[in-house]
N, C-alpha and C positions, 0 to 999 in steps of 0.2 A: 614471599619473593620481592625483589626488588629489582630496578633497571632503569636505564635511562629511558624518560617518555618518547614514543615515536611521535615524529615532526609529520603529523599526520595530515589535516586539512591546512592548505590544498595540496602539499607534495603528494602523499600516498594515492589520494584520490585522483589526482591529475596522471599519475603513472599508470594506474591500470585503465583508465579512460582512455588515454593515449594509445596504449597497446590494443585496445579493442577496436579504436579507431582505424589503428594502422593494419590490424587482420582484415577489417571488412574492406579497405581500399585495395589491400594485395590481394585478395581474393577477387573482387571484382574487377582488377585490372588484368588478371588473368582470364576472366569471361571475356572482357572487350575486347583485349588483342588478339584472341584466337578466333575472331569474328571479322565482323566488318567495323570499319571507322565510324565513328559516332560525330555527326554534325552538329556541334555545340555552337555553331556561330560566331566562331573566334572567342577573344579573350571574354569572358562574361563581365568579371569583375565580382568582388567577394558581395557587396552590397545589392546586387542585380539589379543596377540602375533600368528607368524605365525605356531607355532605348533598347535593352537586351531583351525585354518581356515577349516580343513578339517571336525572337529564334528559340527562347525556352519554351513557349506555347506549343510551337512548331515539333520540338523535341519530344513534348511530352502527347501531343497527338500523334506521332510516329509509333511511339511505345505503344499507346491504346490501339491503333490499327492494326500494328502487328504484321507488317509486310515483311516478306522473305524467311517465313518459317520460324520456328520455336527458337532455334539457337541464335537467331539474327534478334529475334525478340529481347532474348535474355542479354544479349550484351548491348542493347539499346539500355535496356533498363539498369545495367550495370554503369554505363558511362552517365546515366542521369543521375542514379544514386551518388556517383562520386563527385558529380557537379553540386548536387545540394550539399556534400559534405564540404564542399570548400566554401560555402558561403559562410557569412557572418550572421548575427541573428538578424539584422535588417534585411540581407539577403533571404533567410530562410521565411521570414514573415511573408516578404514578397513572394515568393514561389508558393508557399500553402496558400496565399489569397489566390495566386492565380488558379491553383490546382480547384480551390474551393469554388470560383464565381465562374470560371469558364469551362468546367467539365463537371457540369452537377447534372440534375434532372432535365431532362428535354421537354421542357413545358409544351410546347406546340405537339410533339410526339404523344405525350401525356392527355393531351386535349383531345387530340384527334381518335385516341383509345377509347376514351370515356363517351364519346359520340358515336363511335362506332357500337359500343356495348348497349346504347340506349336504344339504337336505331336496329339492334339484333333481331330478326324474326324467327330464327330457329336456334336451336341449342348449340349446333357446330357453329353458327356464326358467333354467339355468346362465349363460348370456349374459345374461340380466334380471337376475339376481342380483349377477352381477360388476359389471353397470354402477352398481346399487345401492350397491354397497361403494365403489365407485370415488367417486360421488358423497359419501357419508359420510364417505370419508377426507378430501374437500376441504373444509377449514375456511371458515366463512362470512366470516372477516376477509381472506380474499384477494379476494373481490369488492370490498371499501373498497380496498385497496391497489392493485388494477387501476383501480379509479376515479380515486384520485390521480395515476397515471400518465398519463391521460388529460388531466388539466388543464395548462394553460401552466405552466411551471416545475416541472410535477409530478414528474419525473424527479429533479430538485436537492432538493427536497423529502424524497422516499423516501431518498435516499441520506443526508441530513443525518439524517433520523428514524432510521435505522439506525444513525448514528452515536451518538445517543442511546442508542439499545438496546444496543448493545454494552457501554456504561457500567454497564448494570443486567441483562445476561442472565443472569448466574452466580446471581441473587438467587431464581429458581425454574426448576423445569423447564419450567414453562408459558412464561415468558419466552423461556428457551431455544429452544422450540420455535417461537415467532413469529420468533426470528431466523434460524432455519431456512428457514422460508417466505419472508421478505424476501429472505434471501442466493439462494435459489434463483431468486425471480423478477429480481433485480437480475443474475444470471449470464446468466439469458436474455436479458434486454434489452441487457447489455454484451457481446455477443458480439462476439469480434475481427472478423467480418465488417462491424460496424455502426461501427469505430473508424477515424478518419482521423488520419493524420501529419501536422503541420504543423511547418515551421520557423519557428522564434521568432527574429525580428531586433530590432535597435536601432527600426527603424520601425514594429514591432508596436504597437497600440494601449496606451496608458500603463496602462490599467486590467488589461491581461493581463500587462505587465512587473510591475507591482504585484503581482500574484499569485505571479509566479516568486519574489520576493524574501520574502514572506511564507511561501510553502510551501517552499523550500528547506531540506531536512532533514539533508543531510550536511555541506555548508559554507557556514556561514552567509555571504550576502551582506551587507555593511555598509554600503554606500552605493550611489546612483546611478551614482557613478564605477566603482565594483566590477562592478556590473550589466554597464555598457556594456564593460568589460574583457572580461568572460565572452562577450560577443556581438560581438568583433573579428573581423577577416578570417579569422583562424588559429584561430577556434574557431565551434563550432556548436552549439545548441539544439535538440532536437524535443520535440514533445509530442504525445500521443494525445487526441483530442477525440472524445465522443458528439454526434449530430447532434442529440439534446434538451438538450445541454448544450453549447451551440456556444462558450460565452465562459468554460468552466470547464476548465481540463485536467486530464485525469486523473492523469497521470504525465509525467514530461518528463526528459531525460537531456541533461546538458551535456558537449560533446566538446573535446578539445584535439588539433590537427592538430600533429602533433611529426615527429622521425626518431627511430626505434628507441622501445622500450620505457620510458616515464616511471615514474621511481621515486621522485620527490619531489613532492608536491600543492603544497608552498610556491612552488615554481617555477612551476608552472601556474596560482597564482593570484596571483602576482605582478603586480601593476598597473604597476611600472615597467621590467617586463621588456619588450624590442623584440618587436614583433610580427611573427611569423615569416609564411613565405610558403606558403600553402597547396599549392600546385603543386608544392613540393619535398618535401612531406611524405610519409613513406612508413606512417605509422601514425597510426591514429585511436584517442586514448584517452577511454574513458569515465570521468569520474573524479567524476560525481554523479548519482545516479540517485533522484527522489523520487516517492512517491505523493502525493498531495494530498489525496484524498477519504477519509477515514478509515471513511465509511460504506460503502466499497467493500473494504474488509479482506476477505481470503479469495477476492476475485474477481481472479482472477490475468490481467496482461496486460503484465508489466513485461518477460518475455522476449520477447513480441511487440514492444515498443518498442524493444529492442536489435536485433533484428534486422532491423526494418524501417530503423532508422535507420543500421546499416550498408549495407544494401541502396540506400537513399538516398545515401549518402557514395562508394559505390563507382562509382556512374552518374555523379555530379558529379566526383569525383576519381579517375580509374582508376590514378594513381600510388600509390594507398594498398594494401598488401600485408599489412598487419597490423590487426587490430580487437582493443582488449584493455580490460582496465579497471584503474583504480588505484582499490582496493577498500578499506575499512576493515575493521579485522577485531573487532568491538563486543566479544566476550566473551574476548578474549586476556588482558586484563589481570587481570581476575577471576579467571579459571582459573589462572594462574601465581601469583596473592597466594595462592589458596586452596592450590594443590601445595605452596608454599613453608611456610605453616602446618602444613601435615600431614606435613612433613618425609618428601616423596617420594622414598626412596632410589634407586628403580629410574630415576626421573627425573635426578635431580640428580646430577652427578658429583664428585669431589672438586675443591674452588674454586669451585662454583658458588654456594653459599649466599653467599659473599664477592661471588662477582659480581652475583648479586641484589640485596644491599646497596648494592652501589655504584650499580645502576641506580635504585633508589628514592631515592637522593639526588641523582640529576642533576635539573638545571632543564630544563624541556622547550624552554626558547629557546635552550639552548647543551649541545646534545647532542653528545658526543664518543664516538670509539670505544675508550673507558677499559677499560683491562684485559681486551681481548677480549669488549666487552659485545655486539658484533655477532654474533659467532659464538655466545655464551650466548644470545643472542634467537632466532637461527636455529635452533639446537638446539632450544630450548624449543618454538617454533612447528613444528616436525616432530612432537614429540609431541601438541601441541594438534591439529593438523589431522588426527591418526591416531585420536583420540578420536570415539567414536560413541554416540550416543543410544540411547532405548530401540526407537526404530524401526531401529536401525542406520543411522543418516544422521551426517555429520558434524555435531558439536555446534555450528559456527558457524553463524549462520542466514544470512551473506551467502555463506558457500561452498555452503550448501545450493542457494541461490537461482540461483548461478550455474553449479553442477556439474548442476544439474536441467535447466539450459536448455541443457547440451550443451557449455559451456566447458571449458577446460582450465585446471587449476592450474599456474601457469607460473613464478612466480619472487617471492620474498619480498623486501622493500625496509623496510630501517631505517639511519637513522631517516628516514622519509616523512611522518609527518605531526607538525610539532612545536607545533601548537595545542593550546590547554587540552584541547579535547574528544579528540582523537587522543592524547592522553597518558593521558586518564583512562580511555580504554576500551581502549587497545593499547600502552601506553609508546611511542608513535608508530610501530608495525608497520603496512605496508600490503602487499596483494598484487596482484599482477597475474592477473587471469583471461584466457586466450587465447581468442577466439573464431574458430575455424577454421572457414569459412563452408562448407568441403568436407567437415567432419567433424562438425558440432554435432549432425547428428540422429542419426548412429550415436553419438555420445557420450552423447546424450539417452536414446536406448534403452536403451543398457547400464546407466545409472544407473538408470532407472526398471525395468528387469527385475529385477537382482540387486545394485542399489547399487554397481557398479564405477565406480571414480573415476578418473578420468584424470589425469595429472600429469607433467609434464616431467621428463626424465631426471636433472638436478641434484636436486631435489626428491623424486625416486624413492630415489637414493641417501641423501640425507638421511635419509629414514623408514625406511632399511630395516631397524633395529634397533627399530623399533616397531611396530604391527600394521600389517600389509601395506596399502599404498595400492595398488590394483590398476591396471594402465595398460593 
């Protein structure tokens, strides 16, 4: 297939993000206008100047106090939310700092609760003191966050607010504590039991397809024809949705239905390649997994997506015998370049320095197995996957994700990604992680219990001279 590339970032992204903001503001305008007027203290200003902080503090306090009934409280929260959306980056940072510092846990009330607990002479008095401490440990700002959740589009607003918060949370302990509060709320609201798996097809709404293009984080979708190719009959795309965000995918996975393990992502993405027959496929390759909501960082549901997608594929296509990924190795090039610069004699064998220089001189579009480069890459990858971080986990983030989910490190593939991005992050190396549905729970438990990493026999042999990868 061919077609003009989409002028995607930033126009396409801006288009649907602006539509989302419009829907939020419009929904909240209806709530606000139907109740009481919001005393916002006049024209605040996009950067929330210091002179206006007290007016905004009073507005937040009124929302938390909740006088006038539930409908009035919703109207105040809607007005405050619309005010937040009117701020620029500076204004939002000042608003979040105000919320973090002035509406945190009441230290005096907590101290009084601790003293009462220590002095309690009866069980009843101790239970009462514990209740007081529990109340004191709950910061007032949680009430405001829950009010936002009750508004139309409120969950999406809080997810985006946390994305803003993540950018500034390291500026102070109070902001980090606010982020902890919001993350815990989102974890409870985005429990796996609330999430729905839906297949996305070429017949899905255009607005949803547009979001796939903008959110794709692994292999850029360059045109509408490119997208259509990824939704052909020998392809599948699944996404997770929350009922309070029905038009916003939380994460999505792209799948190729093939015979045998795939080892070259360019073949999978080739728009000119003939369309395969799904019923003859024996392997489902998950070649792109993207989280779409930055504000849900740390709220884990990627493993749920893969397992639910595998179950759906198995029901529809009983001929499928293998479920595996074709995954990037994002830290490999940086690690190898550093090892070469540090002259790691333990890692580098005689002749490897020359092989490394030959590798660096290769053009990503015309990679060949020059002077044993493939063997060199595979040996270096063996060392790389044997490395551990301070938590005694693999240093590669994609490996941590799949191994934690119960996958097996199955096969190295080079050259597998000859794109500019693939070359920049891994010199074109990619990995297959195999999801044996009969073993994923056992593998997951072993990894979580003592860090056991399950690898295929060929990779175990490859890494036997490095730190042991247990299987």
